[in-house]
Biopython code that builds the backbone (N, CA, C, O; Angstrom):
import numpy as np
from Bio.PDB.StructureBuilder import StructureBuilder

atoms = [
    (1, "UNK", "N", (97.267, 136.697, 147.251)),
    (1, "UNK", "CA", (97.213, 135.278, 147.542)),
    (1, "UNK", "C", (98.280, 134.933, 148.567)),
    (1, "UNK", "O", (99.385, 135.476, 148.574)),
    (2, "UNK", "N", (97.902, 134.022, 149.416)),
    (2, "UNK", "CA", (98.864, 133.607, 150.421)),
    (2, "UNK", "C", (99.811, 132.568, 149.831)),
    (2, "UNK", "O", (99.456, 131.893, 148.864)),
    (3, "UNK", "N", (100.983, 132.431, 150.384)),
    (3, "UNK", "CA", (101.955, 131.458, 149.868)),
    (3, "UNK", "C", (101.452, 130.011, 149.923)),
    (3, "UNK", "O", (101.893, 129.169, 149.141)),
    (4, "UNK", "N", (100.542, 129.729, 150.833)),
    (4, "UNK", "CA", (100.020, 128.369, 150.926)),
    (4, "UNK", "C", (99.221, 128.002, 149.664)),
    (4, "UNK", "O", (99.335, 126.880, 149.169)),
    (5, "UNK", "N", (98.426, 128.926, 149.149)),
    (5, "UNK", "CA", (97.641, 128.673, 147.937)),
    (5, "UNK", "C", (98.539, 128.498, 146.722)),
    (5, "UNK", "O", (98.254, 127.690, 145.838)),
    (6, "UNK", "N", (99.602, 129.247, 146.685)),
    (6, "UNK", "CA", (100.542, 129.122, 145.564)),
    (6, "UNK", "C", (101.178, 127.734, 145.567)),
    (6, "UNK", "O", (101.322, 127.121, 144.510)),
    (7, "UNK", "N", (101.558, 127.236, 146.733)),
    (7, "UNK", "CA", (102.142, 125.898, 146.845)),
    (7, "UNK", "C", (101.127, 124.839, 146.417)),
    (7, "UNK", "O", (101.482, 123.894, 145.712)),
    (8, "UNK", "N", (99.882, 124.983, 146.831)),
    (8, "UNK", "CA", (98.835, 124.027, 146.465)),
    (8, "UNK", "C", (98.626, 124.025, 144.955)),
    (8, "UNK", "O", (98.522, 122.954, 144.356)),
    (9, "UNK", "N", (98.565, 125.165, 144.344)),
    (9, "UNK", "CA", (98.377, 125.262, 142.894)),
    (9, "UNK", "C", (99.561, 124.644, 142.158)),
    (9, "UNK", "O", (99.365, 123.922, 141.180)),
    (10, "UNK", "N", (100.766, 124.908, 142.601)),
    (10, "UNK", "CA", (101.954, 124.331, 141.974)),
    (10, "UNK", "C", (101.922, 122.799, 142.083)),
    (10, "UNK", "O", (102.257, 122.107, 141.122)),
    (11, "UNK", "N", (101.527, 122.274, 143.227)),
    (11, "UNK", "CA", (101.438, 120.826, 143.406)),
    (11, "UNK", "C", (100.389, 120.210, 142.481)),
    (11, "UNK", "O", (100.619, 119.157, 141.887)),
    (12, "UNK", "N", (99.242, 120.870, 142.361)),
    (12, "UNK", "CA", (98.192, 120.368, 141.473)),
    (12, "UNK", "C", (98.684, 120.341, 140.028)),
    (12, "UNK", "O", (98.457, 119.363, 139.316)),
    (13, "UNK", "N", (99.345, 121.391, 139.597)),
    (13, "UNK", "CA", (99.872, 121.447, 138.238)),
    (13, "UNK", "C", (100.947, 120.377, 138.033)),
    (13, "UNK", "O", (100.990, 119.743, 136.978)),
    (14, "UNK", "N", (101.797, 120.174, 139.007)),
    (14, "UNK", "CA", (102.844, 119.160, 138.902)),
    (14, "UNK", "C", (102.240, 117.761, 138.794)),
    (14, "UNK", "O", (102.671, 116.962, 137.962)),
    (15, "UNK", "N", (101.256, 117.464, 139.619)),
    (15, "UNK", "CA", (100.590, 116.161, 139.566)),
    (15, "UNK", "C", (99.920, 115.970, 138.213)),
    (15, "UNK", "O", (99.984, 114.882, 137.641)),
    (16, "UNK", "N", (99.282, 117.005, 137.698)),
    (16, "UNK", "CA", (98.634, 116.919, 136.391)),
    (16, "UNK", "C", (99.637, 116.553, 135.303)),
    (16, "UNK", "O", (99.387, 115.639, 134.518)),
    (17, "UNK", "N", (100.747, 117.241, 135.245)),
    (17, "UNK", "CA", (101.723, 116.990, 134.181)),
    (17, "UNK", "C", (102.460, 115.664, 134.363)),
    (17, "UNK", "O", (102.853, 115.046, 133.373)),
    (18, "UNK", "N", (102.652, 115.223, 135.576)),
    (18, "UNK", "CA", (103.379, 113.973, 135.797)),
    (18, "UNK", "C", (102.496, 112.764, 135.523)),
    (18, "UNK", "O", (102.930, 111.828, 134.851)),
    (19, "UNK", "N", (101.265, 112.763, 136.028)),
    (19, "UNK", "CA", (100.437, 111.569, 135.969)),
    (19, "UNK", "C", (99.392, 111.576, 134.851)),
    (19, "UNK", "O", (99.084, 110.517, 134.305)),
    (20, "UNK", "N", (98.858, 112.697, 134.510)),
    (20, "UNK", "CA", (97.748, 112.734, 133.560)),
    (20, "UNK", "C", (98.205, 113.098, 132.146)),
    (20, "UNK", "O", (97.786, 112.454, 131.184)),
    (21, "UNK", "N", (99.020, 114.076, 132.008)),
    (21, "UNK", "CA", (99.408, 114.580, 130.697)),
    (21, "UNK", "C", (100.245, 113.567, 129.921)),
    (21, "UNK", "O", (100.098, 113.490, 128.701)),
    (22, "UNK", "N", (101.104, 112.795, 130.556)),
    (22, "UNK", "CA", (101.995, 111.871, 129.866)),
    (22, "UNK", "C", (101.375, 110.501, 129.632)),
    (22, "UNK", "O", (102.025, 109.634, 129.049)),
    (23, "UNK", "N", (100.163, 110.282, 130.060)),
    (23, "UNK", "CA", (99.486, 109.006, 129.889)),
    (23, "UNK", "C", (99.176, 108.796, 128.401)),
    (23, "UNK", "O", (98.732, 109.730, 127.734)),
    (24, "UNK", "N", (99.402, 107.586, 127.871)),
    (24, "UNK", "CA", (99.086, 107.335, 126.462)),
    (24, "UNK", "C", (97.576, 107.355, 126.243)),
    (24, "UNK", "O", (96.812, 107.158, 127.188)),
    (25, "UNK", "N", (97.147, 107.587, 125.027)),
    (25, "UNK", "CA", (95.706, 107.608, 124.763)),
    (25, "UNK", "C", (95.070, 106.269, 125.131)),
    (25, "UNK", "O", (95.660, 105.212, 124.908)),
    (26, "UNK", "N", (93.880, 106.319, 125.687)),
    (26, "UNK", "CA", (93.226, 105.117, 126.165)),
    (26, "UNK", "C", (92.629, 104.284, 125.041)),
    (26, "UNK", "O", (92.610, 103.056, 125.133)),
    (27, "UNK", "N", (92.149, 104.913, 124.000)),
    (27, "UNK", "CA", (91.495, 104.185, 122.915)),
    (27, "UNK", "C", (92.378, 104.180, 121.681)),
    (27, "UNK", "O", (92.908, 105.208, 121.259)),
    (28, "UNK", "N", (92.517, 102.996, 121.121)),
    (28, "UNK", "CA", (93.255, 102.835, 119.887)),
    (28, "UNK", "C", (92.321, 102.243, 118.853)),
    (28, "UNK", "O", (91.386, 101.515, 119.186)),
    (29, "UNK", "N", (92.576, 102.557, 117.616)),
    (29, "UNK", "CA", (91.797, 101.973, 116.541)),
    (29, "UNK", "C", (92.276, 100.548, 116.322)),
    (29, "UNK", "O", (93.428, 100.336, 115.944)),
    (30, "UNK", "N", (91.406, 99.561, 116.554)),
    (30, "UNK", "CA", (91.811, 98.155, 116.471)),
    (30, "UNK", "C", (92.253, 97.774, 115.067)),
    (30, "UNK", "O", (93.199, 97.002, 114.909)),
    (31, "UNK", "N", (91.591, 98.298, 114.052)),
    (31, "UNK", "CA", (91.925, 97.923, 112.682)),
    (31, "UNK", "C", (93.340, 98.353, 112.331)),
    (31, "UNK", "O", (94.090, 97.585, 111.729)),
    (32, "UNK", "N", (93.705, 99.554, 112.694)),
    (32, "UNK", "CA", (95.055, 100.034, 112.398)),
    (32, "UNK", "C", (96.094, 99.223, 113.158)),
    (32, "UNK", "O", (97.143, 98.887, 112.608)),
    (33, "UNK", "N", (95.814, 98.907, 114.407)),
    (33, "UNK", "CA", (96.738, 98.126, 115.216)),
    (33, "UNK", "C", (96.908, 96.730, 114.640)),
    (33, "UNK", "O", (98.028, 96.223, 114.576)),
    (34, "UNK", "N", (95.817, 96.101, 114.220)),
    (34, "UNK", "CA", (95.873, 94.757, 113.651)),
    (34, "UNK", "C", (96.657, 94.754, 112.356)),
    (34, "UNK", "O", (97.466, 93.854, 112.129)),
    (35, "UNK", "N", (96.437, 95.741, 111.499)),
    (35, "UNK", "CA", (97.158, 95.801, 110.232)),
    (35, "UNK", "C", (98.653, 95.964, 110.472)),
    (35, "UNK", "O", (99.464, 95.290, 109.837)),
    (36, "UNK", "N", (99.015, 96.848, 111.378)),
    (36, "UNK", "CA", (100.433, 97.040, 111.688)),
    (36, "UNK", "C", (101.029, 95.770, 112.262)),
    (36, "UNK", "O", (102.150, 95.400, 111.914)),
    (37, "UNK", "N", (100.294, 95.098, 113.139)),
    (37, "UNK", "CA", (100.782, 93.888, 113.776)),
    (37, "UNK", "C", (100.992, 92.787, 112.741)),
    (37, "UNK", "O", (102.012, 92.099, 112.769)),
    (38, "UNK", "N", (100.031, 92.614, 111.821)),
    (38, "UNK", "CA", (100.152, 91.585, 110.795)),
    (38, "UNK", "C", (101.345, 91.850, 109.888)),
    (38, "UNK", "O", (102.064, 90.915, 109.537)),
    (39, "UNK", "N", (101.568, 93.073, 109.509)),
    (39, "UNK", "CA", (102.689, 93.401, 108.632)),
    (39, "UNK", "C", (104.017, 93.161, 109.335)),
    (39, "UNK", "O", (104.973, 92.696, 108.714)),
    (40, "UNK", "N", (104.082, 93.473, 110.617)),
    (40, "UNK", "CA", (105.336, 93.315, 111.350)),
    (40, "UNK", "C", (105.604, 91.854, 111.684)),
    (40, "UNK", "O", (106.755, 91.420, 111.652)),
    (41, "UNK", "N", (104.573, 91.093, 112.003)),
    (41, "UNK", "CA", (104.766, 89.727, 112.460)),
    (41, "UNK", "C", (105.125, 88.774, 111.325)),
    (41, "UNK", "O", (106.009, 87.933, 111.493)),
    (42, "UNK", "N", (104.467, 88.885, 110.183)),
    (42, "UNK", "CA", (104.630, 87.906, 109.119)),
    (42, "UNK", "C", (105.652, 88.410, 108.113)),
    (42, "UNK", "O", (105.502, 89.480, 107.523)),
    (43, "UNK", "N", (106.697, 87.607, 107.935)),
    (43, "UNK", "CA", (107.713, 87.915, 106.943)),
    (43, "UNK", "C", (107.622, 86.886, 105.826)),
    (43, "UNK", "O", (106.915, 85.888, 105.961)),
    (44, "UNK", "N", (108.316, 87.113, 104.743)),
    (44, "UNK", "CA", (108.161, 86.273, 103.565)),
    (44, "UNK", "C", (108.590, 84.832, 103.795)),
    (44, "UNK", "O", (108.073, 83.941, 103.121)),
    (45, "UNK", "N", (109.502, 84.565, 104.706)),
    (45, "UNK", "CA", (109.956, 83.193, 104.927)),
    (45, "UNK", "C", (109.302, 82.539, 106.140)),
    (45, "UNK", "O", (109.690, 81.433, 106.516)),
    (46, "UNK", "N", (108.322, 83.189, 106.759)),
    (46, "UNK", "CA", (107.614, 82.610, 107.900)),
    (46, "UNK", "C", (106.654, 81.529, 107.441)),
    (46, "UNK", "O", (106.151, 81.564, 106.317)),
    (47, "UNK", "N", (106.404, 80.571, 108.319)),
    (47, "UNK", "CA", (105.458, 79.506, 108.046)),
    (47, "UNK", "C", (104.133, 79.839, 108.731)),
    (47, "UNK", "O", (104.112, 80.233, 109.897)),
    (48, "UNK", "N", (103.034, 79.678, 108.001)),
    (48, "UNK", "CA", (101.708, 79.914, 108.555)),
    (48, "UNK", "C", (100.848, 78.685, 108.311)),
    (48, "UNK", "O", (101.097, 77.909, 107.388)),
    (49, "UNK", "N", (99.834, 78.518, 109.148)),
    (49, "UNK", "CA", (98.968, 77.350, 109.066)),
    (49, "UNK", "C", (97.760, 77.651, 108.183)),
    (49, "UNK", "O", (97.154, 78.717, 108.285)),
    (50, "UNK", "N", (97.421, 76.708, 107.324)),
    (50, "UNK", "CA", (96.224, 76.815, 106.500)),
    (50, "UNK", "C", (95.016, 76.691, 107.416)),
    (50, "UNK", "O", (94.949, 75.781, 108.242)),
    (51, "UNK", "N", (94.065, 77.601, 107.272)),
    (51, "UNK", "CA", (92.887, 77.611, 108.124)),
    (51, "UNK", "C", (92.035, 76.362, 107.897)),
    (51, "UNK", "O", (91.429, 75.846, 108.837)),
    (52, "UNK", "N", (91.985, 75.879, 106.669)),
    (52, "UNK", "CA", (91.096, 74.771, 106.329)),
    (52, "UNK", "C", (91.680, 73.404, 106.685)),
    (52, "UNK", "O", (91.043, 72.630, 107.399)),
    (53, "UNK", "N", (92.883, 73.098, 106.198)),
    (53, "UNK", "CA", (93.413, 71.738, 106.376)),
    (53, "UNK", "C", (94.475, 71.635, 107.467)),
    (53, "UNK", "O", (94.762, 70.533, 107.933)),
    (54, "UNK", "N", (95.066, 72.753, 107.886)),
    (54, "UNK", "CA", (95.984, 72.739, 109.012)),
    (54, "UNK", "C", (97.450, 72.516, 108.679)),
    (54, "UNK", "O", (98.273, 72.440, 109.591)),
    (55, "UNK", "N", (97.807, 72.408, 107.398)),
    (55, "UNK", "CA", (99.222, 72.235, 107.083)),
    (55, "UNK", "C", (99.919, 73.585, 107.086)),
    (55, "UNK", "O", (99.281, 74.629, 106.954)),
    (56, "UNK", "N", (101.233, 73.549, 107.238)),
    (56, "UNK", "CA", (102.015, 74.772, 107.282)),
    (56, "UNK", "C", (102.679, 75.018, 105.938)),
    (56, "UNK", "O", (103.233, 74.105, 105.326)),
    (57, "UNK", "N", (102.613, 76.278, 105.484)),
    (57, "UNK", "CA", (103.215, 76.684, 104.217)),
    (57, "UNK", "C", (103.942, 78.003, 104.446)),
    (57, "UNK", "O", (103.668, 78.723, 105.406)),
    (58, "UNK", "N", (104.878, 78.305, 103.542)),
    (58, "UNK", "CA", (105.506, 79.622, 103.604)),
    (58, "UNK", "C", (104.499, 80.676, 103.185)),
    (58, "UNK", "O", (103.608, 80.411, 102.378)),
    (59, "UNK", "N", (104.643, 81.863, 103.731)),
    (59, "UNK", "CA", (103.711, 82.949, 103.455)),
    (59, "UNK", "C", (103.668, 83.261, 101.960)),
    (59, "UNK", "O", (102.605, 83.586, 101.432)),
    (60, "UNK", "N", (104.796, 83.169, 101.274)),
    (60, "UNK", "CA", (104.835, 83.471, 99.842)),
    (60, "UNK", "C", (104.010, 82.483, 99.023)),
    (60, "UNK", "O", (103.545, 82.823, 97.935)),
    (61, "UNK", "N", (103.820, 81.262, 99.531)),
    (61, "UNK", "CA", (103.099, 80.229, 98.790)),
    (61, "UNK", "C", (101.625, 80.146, 99.155)),
    (61, "UNK", "O", (100.903, 79.327, 98.584)),
    (62, "UNK", "N", (101.162, 80.957, 100.077)),
    (62, "UNK", "CA", (99.782, 80.871, 100.538)),
    (62, "UNK", "C", (98.900, 81.891, 99.838)),
    (62, "UNK", "O", (99.377, 82.801, 99.160)),
    (63, "UNK", "N", (97.586, 81.708, 100.024)),
    (63, "UNK", "CA", (96.586, 82.636, 99.517)),
    (63, "UNK", "C", (95.965, 83.314, 100.726)),
    (63, "UNK", "O", (95.489, 82.640, 101.640)),
    (64, "UNK", "N", (95.967, 84.635, 100.741)),
    (64, "UNK", "CA", (95.417, 85.400, 101.856)),
    (64, "UNK", "C", (94.029, 85.888, 101.467)),
    (64, "UNK", "O", (93.866, 86.617, 100.488)),
    (65, "UNK", "N", (93.031, 85.480, 102.244)),
    (65, "UNK", "CA", (91.654, 85.896, 101.995)),
    (65, "UNK", "C", (90.990, 86.178, 103.331)),
    (65, "UNK", "O", (90.951, 85.314, 104.206)),
    (66, "UNK", "N", (90.468, 87.384, 103.488)),
    (66, "UNK", "CA", (89.813, 87.801, 104.739)),
    (66, "UNK", "C", (90.726, 87.600, 105.948)),
    (66, "UNK", "O", (90.284, 87.116, 106.991)),
    (67, "UNK", "N", (91.982, 87.967, 105.808)),
    (67, "UNK", "CA", (92.995, 87.850, 106.862)),
    (67, "UNK", "C", (93.192, 86.410, 107.323)),
    (67, "UNK", "O", (93.582, 86.183, 108.468)),
    (68, "UNK", "N", (92.931, 85.436, 106.459)),
    (68, "UNK", "CA", (93.162, 84.028, 106.756)),
    (68, "UNK", "C", (94.037, 83.460, 105.644)),
    (68, "UNK", "O", (93.909, 83.837, 104.479)),
    (69, "UNK", "N", (94.928, 82.546, 106.026)),
    (69, "UNK", "CA", (95.847, 81.951, 105.064)),
    (69, "UNK", "C", (95.337, 80.585, 104.619)),
    (69, "UNK", "O", (94.902, 79.772, 105.435)),
    (70, "UNK", "N", (95.399, 80.348, 103.304)),
    (70, "UNK", "CA", (95.003, 79.070, 102.714)),
    (70, "UNK", "C", (96.157, 78.544, 101.881)),
    (70, "UNK", "O", (96.880, 79.309, 101.243)),
    (71, "UNK", "N", (96.323, 77.205, 101.895)),
    (71, "UNK", "CA", (97.448, 76.620, 101.186)),
    (71, "UNK", "C", (97.165, 76.484, 99.699)),
    (71, "UNK", "O", (98.105, 76.461, 98.904)),
    (72, "UNK", "N", (95.899, 76.393, 99.294)),
    (72, "UNK", "CA", (95.573, 76.201, 97.883)),
    (72, "UNK", "C", (94.183, 76.754, 97.584)),
    (72, "UNK", "O", (93.444, 77.157, 98.482)),
    (73, "UNK", "N", (93.851, 76.761, 96.294)),
    (73, "UNK", "CA", (92.518, 77.219, 95.876)),
    (73, "UNK", "C", (91.443, 76.255, 96.378)),
    (73, "UNK", "O", (90.326, 76.678, 96.678)),
    (74, "UNK", "N", (91.765, 74.975, 96.471)),
    (74, "UNK", "CA", (90.788, 73.995, 96.944)),
    (74, "UNK", "C", (90.382, 74.285, 98.381)),
    (74, "UNK", "O", (89.198, 74.238, 98.715)),
    (75, "UNK", "N", (91.347, 74.580, 99.223)),
    (75, "UNK", "CA", (91.030, 74.903, 100.623)),
    (75, "UNK", "C", (90.252, 76.210, 100.721)),
    (75, "UNK", "O", (89.380, 76.356, 101.577)),
    (76, "UNK", "N", (90.566, 77.144, 99.855)),
    (76, "UNK", "CA", (89.851, 78.419, 99.845)),
    (76, "UNK", "C", (88.394, 78.209, 99.452)),
    (76, "UNK", "O", (87.498, 78.830, 100.025)),
    (77, "UNK", "N", (88.154, 77.333, 98.474)),
    (77, "UNK", "CA", (86.779, 77.064, 98.013)),
    (77, "UNK", "C", (85.990, 76.301, 99.059)),
    (77, "UNK", "O", (84.777, 76.486, 99.148)),
    (78, "UNK", "N", (86.626, 75.449, 99.857)),
    (78, "UNK", "CA", (85.919, 74.662, 100.871)),
    (78, "UNK", "C", (85.339, 75.527, 101.964)),
    (78, "UNK", "O", (84.279, 75.217, 102.509)),
    (79, "UNK", "N", (86.018, 76.602, 102.287)),
    (79, "UNK", "CA", (85.548, 77.410, 103.426)),
    (79, "UNK", "C", (84.508, 78.414, 103.059)),
    (79, "UNK", "O", (84.033, 79.152, 103.921)),
]
sb = StructureBuilder()
sb.init_structure("model")
sb.init_model(0)
sb.init_chain("A")
sb.init_seg("    ")
for serial, (resi, resn, name, xyz) in enumerate(atoms, 1):
    if name == "N":
        sb.init_residue(resn, " ", resi, " ")
    sb.init_atom(name, np.array(xyz, "f"), 0.0, 1.0, " ", f" {name:<3s}", serial, name[0])
structure = sb.get_structure()
């Protein structure tokens, strides 16, 4: 092999490892990402809005159903 081909091959390998190999995966599982995001974002003393009536309550005082927060059983039954 001539030295020119060796240089070309080395450049191709370098470009592959720099630009392609270190790229993060293109597809993520949305459900896993959403679950992680919800756990990280909402803490016990955070205020969240009731989906039905719109008032704000602490997360500890709310009812979580289908990833939606409700302030009471009445609001949960309405929806």
